[in-house]
C-alpha angles and dihedrals in degrees: 000000000000119000094241088055092052091048090053090047090053092049093048091048091048091052089053092048095046089046093051103036106019125235098291098050097042115103131191087239090061091048091050092049094050092044089047092229134118114269089242089060090065090056092055086067105027129032094212145341092279092057091049090049091050091051089055092048091051089052091050091049090050089051090050091050091051090048094052092045088058092051100049117089112188089209093060125082120266096251094049090052089045093056093045095049096041091050090051094046096047092045088051090048092048095047099041105100095210093053091047090052091048091052089050092047093050091047095047103033109010092230107190097216091050090049091049090048091054090046089056089053092048091047090053089053091047091050090052092049092047091055092048092047092049091051092047090051091050090051091050094243093123136018118270102259125151103291092208093057094042093049090051092049092046094051094045092047091049092049090047092052097042103036115008095046090056093062092074105012142049106277116261117239121235093264092052090050092049091048092049091048090049092048094049100036115015093053090057099034103036111111093220091066122073120249113241 
């Protein structure tokens, strides 16, 4: 079996283990067993569990970047691209078993590595939003506010409307979410409205 194959087997097995058991409960023995390799084989590719976990997170972030790149159409307005890409990212985040397990682990146990992993994912989303906001400002589609602040507010508002709201209310449909985002953000950011 080629080394690249074994490395991929280890990564795939680790994704399964982290998805099933969470970061804290996953052991290198479990990863080796699922990958059907000797435990020492894992250490030829990764120094420790943290390094293996980081490799998986980098892969997830790369997948998210590819996903958003597919959703953005430079000919469409900023807010339309925003809705499309945020829908795709949050759907990806919600459906990805590993991310769901990490959210559960942070909520139930407060595991630091799981929290840091989710922060890396959130930071990747924020970086993406910052770039899109900066471009929209340069094109005159929105006012020139601090992209870092605006990206943070947009992400938190979107999460609040798509996830947090659902804890105590009937879920909003996509059109209601878009309308709420437009009401809260577009009215204040849209370049065709005066700044007060």
